[in-house]
C-alpha positions as CSV (number, residue, x, y, z in Angstrom):
1,M,127.7,118.7,132.2
2,Q,126.6,115.6,134.0
3,E,124.3,114.7,131.0
4,T,127.1,115.1,128.6
5,L,129.4,112.7,130.6
6,T,126.5,110.3,131.0
7,F,126.0,110.3,127.2
8,F,129.7,109.7,126.5
9,F,129.9,106.8,129.0
10,E,126.7,105.3,127.7
11,Y,127.8,105.4,124.0
12,R,131.6,105.2,124.5
13,Q,131.9,102.1,122.1
14,A,130.0,103.9,119.3
15,I,132.0,107.0,119.8
16,F,135.2,105.0,119.7
17,I,134.2,103.3,116.4
18,V,133.3,106.7,114.9
19,I,136.7,108.1,115.9
20,L,138.5,105.0,114.5
21,S,136.6,105.2,111.2
22,I,137.6,108.9,110.8
23,F,141.3,108.0,111.2
24,L,140.9,105.1,108.8
25,G,139.1,107.2,106.2
26,I,141.8,109.9,106.4
27,E,144.5,107.2,106.0
28,V,142.7,105.5,103.0
29,I,142.0,108.8,101.2
30,S,145.5,110.2,101.7
31,N,147.0,107.1,99.9
32,V,144.8,107.3,96.8
33,P,146.9,108.4,93.8
34,A,145.9,111.7,92.2
35,I,145.0,110.1,88.9
36,L,142.3,108.0,90.7
37,H,141.0,110.7,93.0
38,T,138.5,112.3,90.5
39,P,136.7,109.2,89.3
40,L,136.5,107.8,92.9
41,M,135.1,111.0,94.3
42,S,132.6,111.5,91.5
43,G,131.4,107.9,92.1
44,A,131.2,108.4,95.8
45,N,129.2,111.6,95.3
46,A,126.7,109.8,93.1
47,I,126.0,107.5,96.0
48,H,124.4,110.4,97.8
49,G,121.3,109.6,95.9
50,V,120.6,107.2,98.7
51,V,121.1,110.0,101.2
52,I,118.5,112.0,99.4
53,I,115.9,109.2,99.4
54,G,116.6,108.6,103.2
55,A,116.2,112.4,103.9
56,I,112.9,112.5,102.0
57,I,111.6,109.5,104.0
58,V,112.7,111.2,107.3
59,M,111.0,114.4,106.3
60,G,107.8,112.4,105.6
61,H,107.9,111.1,109.2
62,A,109.0,114.4,110.9
63,H,106.8,115.7,113.7
64,T,108.8,118.8,114.6
65,T,109.9,121.9,112.7
66,L,113.5,121.1,113.6
67,A,113.3,117.7,112.0
68,M,111.7,119.1,108.9
69,V,114.4,121.8,108.5
70,L,117.2,119.3,109.1
71,G,115.6,116.9,106.5
72,F,115.3,119.7,104.0
73,L,118.9,120.7,104.6
74,A,120.0,117.1,104.0
75,V,118.0,116.9,100.8
76,V,119.5,120.2,99.5
77,L,123.1,119.2,100.4
78,G,122.7,115.7,99.1
79,T,121.4,117.1,95.8
80,L,124.3,119.5,95.5
81,N,126.7,116.6,96.0
82,V,125.0,114.4,93.4
83,V,125.0,117.2,90.8
84,G,128.6,118.0,91.6
85,G,129.6,114.4,91.2
86,F,128.0,114.2,87.8
87,V,129.6,117.5,86.7
88,V,133.0,116.3,87.8
89,T,132.5,113.0,86.0
90,D,131.4,114.8,82.8
91,R,134.5,117.0,82.8
92,M,136.7,114.0,83.4
93,L,135.2,112.1,80.5
94,D,135.6,115.2,78.3
95,M,139.4,115.0,78.9
96,F,139.5,111.7,77.1
97,K,137.6,112.6,74.0
98,K,139.5,113.1,70.8
99,K,139.8,116.7,69.7
100,P,138.9,117.5,66.1
101,K,141.9,118.3,63.9
102,K,142.0,121.9,62.6
103,D,142.8,122.5,59.0
104,I,145.5,125.1,58.5
105,K,144.9,127.1,55.4
106,S,147.3,129.7,54.2
């Protein structure tokens, strides 16, 4: 318990910034109109490519099994997020394509 309190007192400014950023993120995302939500989220998911590169670099410098497992997990989850972002973007772009007209023959 003492170690936990020491950690919180030592890093209280960083913890405060993280908590404020969480509230700010919730406030910003909740005010995004529904029509912009899909393109913004698909673009944000594509940025996870940077996370994948970082996780691969961390895995390359890992000395423990736990670090290797966490790095692998970060690569897998980042990859899922990137692929999901591109799938959402593709579906969104398909909505704006013109549909071919069907000939009605009687």
